[in-house]
KEDRENBA-801130 format. One line per field, with one value per atom (N, C-alpha, C, O, CB): x, y, z; residue in three letters; chain. Coordinates in nm, 2 decimals. Glycine has a CB too. Example, Ala and Ser with C-alpha at 12.3 -4.5 7.8 and 13.67 -1.06 7.14 Angstrom:
BEGIN
xx	(1.32:1.23:1.32:1.42:1.13:1.28:1.37:1.29:1.34:1.41) .
yy	(-0.57:-0.45:-0.33:-0.33:-0.45:-0.22:-0.11:0.00:0.11:-0.06) .
zz	(0.78:0.78:0.78:0.85:0.90:0.71:0.71:0.79:0.80:0.57) .
type	(ala:ala:ala:ala:ala:ser:ser:ser:ser:ser) .
mol	(A:A:A:A:A:A:A:A:A:A) .
This chain:
BEGIN
xx	(16.51:16.46:16.44:16.40:16.35:16.45:16.39:16.27:16.28:16.48:16.13:16.04:15.98:15.86:15.96:16.08:16.06:16.04:15.94:16.21:16.09:16.08:15.97:15.91:16.18:15.91:15.77:15.68:15.58:15.70:15.72:15.58:15.59:15.49:15.60:15.71:15.73:15.67:15.63:15.88:15.68:15.62:15.47:15.41:15.59:15.45:15.31:15.24:15.29:15.26:15.12:15.00:14.99:14.97:14.88:15.01:14.98:15.11:15.09:14.98:15.23:15.34:15.28:15.25:15.50:15.23:15.18:15.09:15.11:15.15:14.98:14.87:14.93:14.88:14.75:15.05:15.11:15.19:15.19:15.21:15.26:15.33:15.26:15.31:15.38:15.13:15.05:14.97:15.03:14.96:14.89:14.88:14.94:14.88:14.84:15.08:15.18:15.20:15.20:15.31:15.22:15.26:15.16:15.17:15.31:15.04:14.87:14.91:14.92:14.64:14.92:14.91:15.01:14.97:14.94:15.15:15.24:15.20:15.19:15.38:15.18:15.14:15.00:14.96:15.15:14.93:14.79:14.79:14.71:14.69:14.90:14.92:15.01:15.02:14.99:15.09:15.18:15.07:15.08:15.29:14.95:14.83:14.77:14.75:14.73:14.72:14.67:14.76:14.69:14.63:14.87:14.94:14.95:14.95:15.14:14.96:14.97:14.84:14.83:15.06:14.72:14.61:14.53:14.56:14.55:14.42:14.33:14.30:14.28:14.20:14.29:14.22:14.09:14.06:14.27:14.00:13.86:13.77:13.65:13.82:13.78:13.68:13.64:13.68:13.70:13.51:13.45:13.55:13.57:13.31:13.61:13.71:13.82:13.83:13.77:13.89:13.98:13.91:13.97:14.06:13.75:13.73:13.75:13.85:13.58:13.67:13.68:13.83:13.85:13.63:13.92:14.05:14.09:14.17:14.15:14.08:14.11:14.06:14.14:14.09:13.93:13.90:13.96:14.00:13.78:13.99:14.07:14.21:14.27:14.07:14.26:14.38:14.39:14.49:14.45:14.30:14.26:14.25:14.34:14.13:14.17:14.18:14.33:14.40:14.10:14.34:14.48:14.63:14.72:14.53:14.62:14.71:14.67:14.77:14.71:14.55:14.47:14.54:14.60:14.35:14.52:14.53:14.68:14.70:14.50:14.77:14.92:14.93:15.02:14.97:14.88:14.91:14.89:14.98:14.83:14.72:14.69:14.78:14.82:14.58:14.82:14.87:15.00:15.04:14.87:15.08:15.23:15.23:15.34:15.28:15.12:15.09:15.14:15.19:14.93:15.10:15.12:15.29:15.35:15.04:15.31:15.46:15.58:15.61:15.46:15.61:15.75:15.86:15.88:15.71:15.93:16.05:16.18:16.29:16.04:16.15:16.30:16.35:16.46:16.29:16.22:16.28:16.18:16.06:16.27:16.20:16.11:16.00:16.04:16.21:15.85:15.78:15.74:15.64:15.81:15.82:15.80:15.76:15.75:15.88:15.73:15.72:15.85:15.92:15.59:15.87:15.98:15.98:15.86:16.04:16.07:16.04:15.94:15.84:16.17:15.97:15.86:15.72:15.64:15.89:15.68:15.52:15.49:15.37:15.47:15.56:15.53:15.46:15.35:15.61:15.52:15.48:15.35:15.27:15.55:15.31:15.20:15.04:14.93:15.24:15.10:15.02:14.98:14.87:15.08:15.08:15.09:14.96:14.86:15.25:15.02:14.92:14.79:14.70:14.95:14.76:14.58:14.55:14.44:14.53:14.62:14.57:14.56:14.46:14.61:14.65:14.69:14.51:14.41:14.86:14.55:14.43:14.30:14.24:14.41:14.22:14.12:14.11:14.00:14.09:14.24:14.26:14.29:14.27:14.41:14.32:14.31:14.16:14.13:14.38:14.11:13.97:13.89:13.80:13.92:13.92:13.83:13.85:13.78:13.83:13.97:14.04:13.97:13.90:14.24:13.96:13.89:13.76:13.71:13.90:13.71:13.55:13.48:13.36:13.52:13.58:13.59:13.63:13.62:13.71:13.66:13.68:13.82:13.83:13.58:13.94:14.06:14.15:14.22:14.10:14.11:14.20:14.36:14.41:14.21:14.42:14.56:14.64:14.75:14.58:14.54:14.56:14.56:14.63:14.46:14.43:14.40:14.55:14.61:14.25:14.58:14.70:14.83:14.90:14.71:14.86:14.95:14.98:15.09:14.92:14.85:14.87:14.85:14.90:14.79:14.81:14.82:14.94:15.01:14.71:14.99:15.14:15.20:15.23:15.22:15.23:15.28:15.31:15.42:15.18:15.17:15.18:15.20:15.22:15.04:15.20:15.25:15.40:15.47:15.19:15.46:15.62:15.67:15.76:15.67:15.62:15.68:15.62:15.71:15.65:15.49:15.46:15.49:15.47:15.33:15.53:15.52:15.68:15.74:15.40:15.71:15.84:15.97:16.04:15.84:15.98:16.06:16.08:16.17:15.99:15.95:15.94:15.96:15.99:15.86:15.96:15.97:16.10:16.16:15.87:16.19:16.36:16.43:16.55:16.44:16.35:16.41:16.38:16.47:16.29:16.28:16.26:16.35:16.32:16.13:16.43:16.51:16.66:16.75:16.50:16.69:16.79:16.85:16.77:16.80:17.01:17.04:16.95:16.92:17.22:16.91:16.87:16.75:16.71:16.87:16.65:16.53:16.47:16.54:16.50:16.30:16.28:16.28:16.31:16.13:16.25:16.25:16.40:16.44:16.13:16.47:16.65:16.71:16.81:16.76:16.62:16.70:16.65:16.72:16.63:16.49:16.46:16.50:16.49:16.34:16.56:16.62:16.73:16.77:16.61:16.83:16.96:17.00:17.12:17.01:16.96:16.98:17.04:17.06:17.10:17.05:17.16:17.08:17.11:17.14) .
yy	(3.86:3.79:3.69:3.72:3.84:3.55:3.44:3.39:3.31:3.33:3.42:3.36:3.25:3.23:3.43:3.14:3.01:2.91:2.83:2.96:2.91:2.82:2.83:2.73:2.83:2.97:2.96:2.91:2.83:3.12:2.94:2.91:2.74:2.67:3.00:2.70:2.53:2.47:2.36:2.48:2.56:2.49:2.42:2.43:2.64:2.36:2.27:2.41:2.51:2.10:2.37:2.45:2.50:2.61:2.35:2.41:2.40:2.51:2.58:2.24:2.51:2.61:2.71:2.80:2.60:2.75:2.84:2.92:3.04:2.81:2.86:2.91:2.93:3.02:2.80:2.84:2.89:3.05:3.14:2.76:3.04:3.15:3.30:3.40:3.12:3.29:3.38:3.37:3.46:3.34:3.32:3.35:3.38:3.43:3.29:3.37:3.45:3.55:3.63:3.40:3.62:3.76:3.82:3.94:3.79:3.76:3.87:3.87:3.98:3.79:3.77:3.78:3.87:3.95:3.64:3.87:3.96:4.12:4.21:3.91:4.15:4.28:4.31:4.42:4.31:4.26:4.29:4.31:4.38:4.18:4.22:4.21:4.34:4.38:4.06:4.41:4.52:4.64:4.72:4.54:4.64:4.73:4.72:4.81:4.72:4.61:4.58:4.62:4.64:4.44:4.63:4.64:4.84:4.91:4.50:4.89:5.05:5.13:5.26:5.09:5.05:5.09:5.09:5.01:4.99:5.21:5.20:5.04:4.95:5.28:5.01:4.89:4.89:5.01:4.81:4.83:4.79:4.83:4.78:4.87:4.90:4.92:4.81:4.69:5.03:4.90:4.77:4.71:4.59:4.80:4.79:4.76:4.68:4.56:4.90:4.72:4.60:4.47:4.36:4.66:4.48:4.32:4.30:4.25:4.27:4.32:4.25:4.21:4.09:4.37:4.30:4.25:4.19:4.11:4.35:4.16:4.06:3.94:3.84:4.08:3.92:3.80:3.76:3.64:3.81:3.84:3.80:3.76:3.68:3.89:3.85:3.78:3.65:3.57:3.87:3.62:3.47:3.39:3.30:3.46:3.40:3.34:3.31:3.21:3.39:3.42:3.41:3.34:3.28:3.60:3.34:3.28:3.13:3.06:3.37:3.06:2.98:2.89:2.80:3.06:2.93:2.92:2.85:2.73:3.03:2.96:2.94:2.81:2.73:3.08:2.79:2.69:2.58:2.53:2.68:2.54:2.46:2.42:2.30:2.49:2.49:2.47:2.41:2.32:2.57:2.47:2.44:2.25:2.18:2.59:2.20:2.09:1.96:1.86:2.11:2.01:1.96:1.93:1.84:2.01:2.04:2.11:2.00:2.03:2.30:1.93:1.85:1.81:1.70:1.70:1.96:1.95:1.97:1.97:2.08:1.96:2.00:1.84:1.79:2.13:1.77:1.60:1.56:1.58:1.53:1.50:1.50:1.34:1.24:1.49:1.38:1.30:1.30:1.24:1.21:1.39:1.40:1.50:1.60:1.38:1.49:1.63:1.68:1.60:1.66:1.83:1.88:1.96:1.99:1.95:2.00:2.11:2.21:2.25:2.20:2.25:2.41:2.39:2.49:2.51:2.25:2.23:2.22:2.19:2.02:2.23:2.27:2.38:2.38:2.28:2.49:2.61:2.62:2.69:2.68:2.54:2.53:2.49:2.54:2.44:2.37:2.34:2.46:2.49:2.23:2.51:2.64:2.74:2.78:2.74:2.76:2.87:2.83:2.91:2.90:2.70:2.66:2.67:2.72:2.45:2.63:2.67:2.80:2.83:2.61:2.86:3.01:3.10:3.14:3.07:3.08:3.16:3.15:3.26:3.14:3.05:3.04:3.09:3.12:2.93:3.09:3.13:3.27:3.31:3.04:3.36:3.47:3.53:3.64:3.44:3.48:3.49:3.49:3.57:3.40:3.39:3.36:3.43:3.42:3.24:3.51:3.61:3.73:3.79:3.64:3.78:3.89:3.93:4.04:3.91:3.80:3.78:3.77:3.79:3.65:3.73:3.72:3.87:3.88:3.61:3.98:4.07:4.09:4.19:4.11:4.00:3.99:4.06:4.01:3.82:4.18:4.30:4.24:4.22:4.44:4.21:4.18:4.06:4.05:4.18:3.97:3.83:3.80:3.72:3.76:3.90:3.89:3.96:3.91:3.97:4.11:4.16:4.09:4.11:4.27:4.02:3.94:3.83:3.82:3.89:3.74:3.64:3.69:3.61:3.52:3.77:3.79:3.86:3.81:3.87:3.95:3.98:3.88:3.86:4.03:3.79:3.64:3.60:3.59:3.53:3.58:3.50:3.59:3.54:3.42:3.71:3.77:3.78:3.74:3.88:3.82:3.78:3.64:3.62:3.81:3.55:3.41:3.37:3.34:3.30:3.35:3.28:3.35:3.30:3.23:3.45:3.53:3.61:3.59:3.65:3.69:3.74:3.63:3.61:3.82:3.59:3.46:3.33:3.29:3.41:3.27:3.17:3.18:3.08:3.12:3.35:3.39:3.43:3.44:3.49:3.46:3.46:3.33:3.32:3.51:3.24:3.08:3.07:3.01:2.93:3.13:3.09:3.16:3.14:3.10:3.22:3.31:3.25:3.32:3.44:3.09:3.07:3.02:2.98:3.00:3.02:2.98:2.84:2.83:2.93:2.77:2.60:2.64:2.56:2.48:2.73:2.75:2.82:2.90:2.82:2.77:2.82:3.01:3.08:2.74:3.05:3.23:3.27:3.39:3.31:3.16:3.22:3.19:3.24:3.09:3.09:3.08:3.22:3.30:2.91:3.24:3.34:3.47:3.55:3.34:3.51:3.65:3.67:3.78:3.71:3.55:3.55:3.47:3.49:3.53:3.39:3.32:3.19:3.18:3.42:3.09:2.99:2.88:2.76:2.97) .
zz	(6.49:6.57:6.47:6.35:6.65:6.52:6.43:6.47:6.56:6.42:6.43:6.50:6.47:6.49:6.51:6.39:6.29:6.43:6.42:6.17:6.50:6.63:6.70:6.74:6.74:6.72:6.79:6.66:6.66:6.86:6.58:6.47:6.44:6.41:6.28:6.45:6.46:6.57:6.57:6.48:6.67:6.83:6.77:6.66:7.01:6.89:6.85:6.89:6.92:6.94:6.90:6.95:7.12:7.16:6.91:7.18:7.31:7.36:7.45:7.38:7.29:7.35:7.29:7.38:7.31:7.16:7.12:7.20:7.24:7.03:7.23:7.37:7.50:7.57:7.42:7.54:7.66:7.63:7.71:7.71:7.53:7.50:7.51:7.56:7.38:7.44:7.40:7.56:7.63:7.25:7.63:7.76:7.86:7.96:7.80:7.86:7.95:7.92:8.02:7.97:7.79:7.76:7.78:7.81:7.63:7.77:7.76:7.91:7.97:7.69:7.98:8.16:8.20:8.28:8.25:8.15:8.20:8.16:8.24:8.13:8.02:8.01:8.06:8.03:7.88:8.11:8.18:8.34:8.40:8.15:8.37:8.52:8.53:8.64:8.58:8.44:8.44:8.47:8.55:8.30:8.38:8.40:8.51:8.58:8.31:8.55:8.68:8.80:8.91:8.68:8.81:8.95:8.90:9.01:8.96:8.84:8.86:8.84:8.86:8.75:8.80:8.79:8.95:9.04:8.69:8.95:9.07:9.10:9.02:9.04:9.24:9.25:9.29:9.31:9.34:9.30:9.36:9.25:9.27:9.49:9.14:9.05:8.96:8.95:8.98:8.88:8.81:8.70:8.69:8.74:8.65:8.54:8.62:8.59:8.47:8.72:8.78:8.82:8.83:8.91:8.85:8.84:8.71:8.67:8.89:8.65:8.49:8.47:8.48:8.36:8.45:8.39:8.48:8.43:8.34:8.64:8.70:8.67:8.68:8.81:8.64:8.56:8.46:8.45:8.52:8.35:8.24:8.25:8.19:8.15:8.37:8.40:8.48:8.47:8.47:8.56:8.60:8.49:8.49:8.67:8.38:8.29:8.24:8.25:8.21:8.18:8.10:8.22:8.16:8.05:8.33:8.42:8.45:8.46:8.56:8.45:8.43:8.30:8.33:8.42:8.18:8.07:8.08:8.08:8.01:8.08:8.12:8.22:8.19:8.20:8.31:8.42:8.32:8.26:8.58:8.31:8.24:8.12:8.13:8.21:8.02:7.92:7.93:7.86:7.85:8.03:8.08:8.14:8.14:8.24:8.17:8.22:8.10:8.13:8.27:7.96:7.87:7.79:7.75:7.81:7.81:7.78:7.88:8.00:7.84:7.82:7.90:7.81:7.76:7.96:7.79:7.68:7.76:7.71:7.57:7.90:7.96:8.00:8.01:8.12:8.03:8.09:8.00:8.04:8.29:7.85:7.75:7.82:7.88:7.58:7.78:7.84:7.96:7.99:7.83:8.06:8.18:8.23:8.17:8.22:8.40:8.43:8.50:8.56:8.53:8.48:8.53:8.67:8.70:8.42:8.77:8.89:8.84:8.90:8.95:8.72:8.71:8.69:8.68:8.57:8.68:8.66:8.85:8.88:8.54:8.94:9.05:9.05:9.11:9.11:8.99:8.98:8.95:9.01:8.91:8.81:8.77:8.87:8.87:8.69:8.95:9.04:9.16:9.20:9.09:9.18:9.27:9.24:9.30:9.24:9.08:9.03:9.05:9.08:8.89:9.01:8.96:9.13:9.15:8.86:9.26:9.37:9.43:9.51:9.45:9.40:9.43:9.39:9.45:9.29:9.25:9.21:9.26:9.27:9.08:9.30:9.35:9.48:9.53:9.35:9.56:9.73:9.70:9.81:9.84:9.63:9.56:9.54:9.58:9.46:9.48:9.46:9.58:9.60:9.37:9.66:9.78:9.89:9.99:9.83:9.87:9.99:9.94:10.03:10.00:9.83:9.81:9.82:9.83:9.72:9.82:9.82:9.95:9.97:9.76:10.05:10.20:10.25:10.37:10.24:10.19:10.20:10.27:10.36:10.22:10.23:10.28:10.14:10.06:10.33:10.15:10.08:10.03:9.92:10.20:10.20:10.20:10.15:10.09:10.32:10.18:10.12:9.98:9.93:10.17:9.91:9.79:9.69:9.60:9.78:9.77:9.71:9.71:9.61:9.77:9.80:9.83:9.73:9.66:9.94:9.73:9.65:9.51:9.43:9.68:9.46:9.33:9.31:9.23:9.28:9.37:9.35:9.33:9.21:9.45:9.42:9.42:9.30:9.25:9.47:9.24:9.12:8.99:8.88:9.11:8.99:8.90:8.91:8.82:8.89:9.01:9.03:9.02:8.93:9.17:9.09:9.07:8.95:8.87:9.17:8.90:8.79:8.67:8.57:8.80:8.67:8.55:8.51:8.41:8.58:8.61:8.63:8.63:8.54:8.76:8.72:8.76:8.65:8.59:8.90:8.67:8.55:8.45:8.39:8.52:8.36:8.23:8.25:8.14:8.16:8.35:8.33:8.31:8.26:8.46:8.35:8.33:8.16:8.10:8.44:8.10:7.98:7.88:7.76:7.96:7.91:7.86:7.85:7.79:7.94:7.92:7.91:7.77:7.67:8.01:7.76:7.61:7.55:7.43:7.61:7.64:7.61:7.57:7.48:7.73:7.59:7.58:7.45:7.38:7.69:7.43:7.30:7.32:7.22:7.23:7.39:7.38:7.42:7.40:7.51:7.46:7.47:7.31:7.25:7.61:7.27:7.09:7.04:6.97:6.96:7.07:6.99:7.01:6.92:6.98:7.13:7.14:7.13:7.10:7.23:7.16:7.13:7.05:7.03:7.21:6.98:6.85:6.97:7.09:6.71:6.82:6.90:6.80:6.80:7.11) .
type	(met:met:met:met:met:asn:asn:asn:asn:asn:tyr:tyr:tyr:tyr:tyr:ala:ala:ala:ala:ala:pro:pro:pro:pro:pro:ile:ile:ile:ile:ile:met:met:met:met:met:ala:ala:ala:ala:ala:ala:ala:ala:ala:ala:gly:gly:gly:gly:gly:pro:pro:pro:pro:pro:val:val:val:val:val:ile:ile:ile:ile:ile:gln:gln:gln:gln:gln:leu:leu:leu:leu:leu:his:his:his:his:his:leu:leu:leu:leu:leu:ala:ala:ala:ala:ala:ala:ala:ala:ala:ala:thr:thr:thr:thr:thr:leu:leu:leu:leu:leu:ala:ala:ala:ala:ala:ala:ala:ala:ala:ala:leu:leu:leu:leu:leu:val:val:val:val:val:leu:leu:leu:leu:leu:gly:gly:gly:gly:gly:val:val:val:val:val:val:val:val:val:val:met:met:met:met:met:leu:leu:leu:leu:leu:val:val:val:val:val:arg:arg:arg:arg:arg:arg:arg:arg:arg:arg:lys:lys:lys:lys:lys:gly:gly:gly:gly:gly:thr:thr:thr:thr:thr:ala:ala:ala:ala:ala:ser:ser:ser:ser:ser:his:his:his:his:his:arg:arg:arg:arg:arg:arg:arg:arg:arg:arg:leu:leu:leu:leu:leu:gly:gly:gly:gly:gly:trp:trp:trp:trp:trp:ile:ile:ile:ile:ile:trp:trp:trp:trp:trp:val:val:val:val:val:ile:ile:ile:ile:ile:leu:leu:leu:leu:leu:met:met:met:met:met:ala:ala:ala:ala:ala:thr:thr:thr:thr:thr:ala:ala:ala:ala:ala:ala:ala:ala:ala:ala:leu:leu:leu:leu:leu:ser:ser:ser:ser:ser:ser:ser:ser:ser:ser:leu:leu:leu:leu:leu:phe:phe:phe:phe:phe:ile:ile:ile:ile:ile:arg:arg:arg:arg:arg:thr:thr:thr:thr:thr:ile:ile:ile:ile:ile:his:his:his:his:his:pro:pro:pro:pro:pro:gly:gly:gly:gly:gly:gln:gln:gln:gln:gln:phe:phe:phe:phe:phe:ser:ser:ser:ser:ser:pro:pro:pro:pro:pro:ile:ile:ile:ile:ile:his:his:his:his:his:ile:ile:ile:ile:ile:leu:leu:leu:leu:leu:ser:ser:ser:ser:ser:val:val:val:val:val:val:val:val:val:val:thr:thr:thr:thr:thr:leu:leu:leu:leu:leu:leu:leu:leu:leu:leu:ala:ala:ala:ala:ala:leu:leu:leu:leu:leu:pro:pro:pro:pro:pro:trp:trp:trp:trp:trp:gly:gly:gly:gly:gly:ile:ile:ile:ile:ile:tyr:tyr:tyr:tyr:tyr:ala:ala:ala:ala:ala:ile:ile:ile:ile:ile:arg:arg:arg:arg:arg:arg:arg:arg:arg:arg:gly:gly:gly:gly:gly:asn:asn:asn:asn:asn:val:val:val:val:val:gln:gln:gln:gln:gln:arg:arg:arg:arg:arg:his:his:his:his:his:arg:arg:arg:arg:arg:trp:trp:trp:trp:trp:thr:thr:thr:thr:thr:met:met:met:met:met:ile:ile:ile:ile:ile:gly:gly:gly:gly:gly:leu:leu:leu:leu:leu:phe:phe:phe:phe:phe:thr:thr:thr:thr:thr:gly:gly:gly:gly:gly:gly:gly:gly:gly:gly:leu:leu:leu:leu:leu:val:val:val:val:val:leu:leu:leu:leu:leu:ala:ala:ala:ala:ala:gly:gly:gly:gly:gly:leu:leu:leu:leu:leu:phe:phe:phe:phe:phe:thr:thr:thr:thr:thr:leu:leu:leu:leu:leu:leu:leu:leu:leu:leu:pro:pro:pro:pro:pro:asn:asn:asn:asn:asn:arg:arg:arg:arg:arg:leu:leu:leu:leu:leu:leu:leu:leu:leu:leu:gly:gly:gly:gly:gly:his:his:his:his:his:leu:leu:leu:leu:leu:leu:leu:leu:leu:leu:phe:phe:phe:phe:phe:gly:gly:gly:gly:gly:gly:gly:gly:gly:gly) .
mol	(A:A:A:A:A:A:A:A:A:A:A:A:A:A:A:A:A:A:A:A:A:A:A:A:A:A:A:A:A:A:A:A:A:A:A:A:A:A:A:A:A:A:A:A:A:A:A:A:A:A:A:A:A:A:A:A:A:A:A:A:A:A:A:A:A:A:A:A:A:A:A:A:A:A:A:A:A:A:A:A:A:A:A:A:A:A:A:A:A:A:A:A:A:A:A:A:A:A:A:A:A:A:A:A:A:A:A:A:A:A:A:A:A:A:A:A:A:A:A:A:A:A:A:A:A:A:A:A:A:A:A:A:A:A:A:A:A:A:A:A:A:A:A:A:A:A:A:A:A:A:A:A:A:A:A:A:A:A:A:A:A:A:A:A:A:A:A:A:A:A:A:A:A:A:A:A:A:A:A:A:A:A:A:A:A:A:A:A:A:A:A:A:A:A:A:A:A:A:A:A:A:A:A:A:A:A:A:A:A:A:A:A:A:A:A:A:A:A:A:A:A:A:A:A:A:A:A:A:A:A:A:A:A:A:A:A:A:A:A:A:A:A:A:A:A:A:A:A:A:A:A:A:A:A:A:A:A:A:A:A:A:A:A:A:A:A:A:A:A:A:A:A:A:A:A:A:A:A:A:A:A:A:A:A:A:A:A:A:A:A:A:A:A:A:A:A:A:A:A:A:A:A:A:A:A:A:A:A:A:A:A:A:A:A:A:A:A:A:A:A:A:A:A:A:A:A:A:A:A:A:A:A:A:A:A:A:A:A:A:A:A:A:A:A:A:A:A:A:A:A:A:A:A:A:A:A:A:A:A:A:A:A:A:A:A:A:A:A:A:A:A:A:A:A:A:A:A:A:A:A:A:A:A:A:A:A:A:A:A:A:A:A:A:A:A:A:A:A:A:A:A:A:A:A:A:A:A:A:A:A:A:A:A:A:A:A:A:A:A:A:A:A:A:A:A:A:A:A:A:A:A:A:A:A:A:A:A:A:A:A:A:A:A:A:A:A:A:A:A:A:A:A:A:A:A:A:A:A:A:A:A:A:A:A:A:A:A:A:A:A:A:A:A:A:A:A:A:A:A:A:A:A:A:A:A:A:A:A:A:A:A:A:A:A:A:A:A:A:A:A:A:A:A:A:A:A:A:A:A:A:A:A:A:A:A:A:A:A:A:A:A:A:A:A:A:A:A:A:A:A:A:A:A:A:A:A:A:A:A:A:A:A:A:A:A:A:A:A:A:A:A:A:A:A:A:A:A:A:A:A:A:A:A:A:A:A:A:A:A:A:A:A:A:A:A:A:A:A:A:A:A:A:A:A:A:A:A:A:A:A:A:A:A:A:A:A:A:A:A:A:A:A:A:A:A:A:A:A:A:A:A:A:A:A:A:A:A:A:A:A:A:A:A:A:A:A:A:A:A:A:A:A:A:A:A:A:A:A:A:A:A:A:A:A:A:A:A:A:A:A:A:A:A:A:A) .
């Protein structure tokens, strides 16, 4: 693997990549661990911060349509709205809404969006597959 494209990318892209990768790993941990514990709450807050960092930093990444927002930025806005919604749900005792909000953010915001970054014309696609 050639890490030069990531090293040459701007600090916003590097921050975004670090936050999303950390959120992905932590999200998997959160999904398999016992829920409702003190450590779940602490790790959950870290995950929320990582997701918010990823979403906010993505608003400054405009490489698909240089200088403009692209359809993927809708996901950033949805993430920034859904994170507090998931927190509100659990604080109100609605475990089911919290669960599905967070699973939806993990699946849509990390896994599905992450798959699009593996396209050959994208930075991670170049990293993993060359080009």
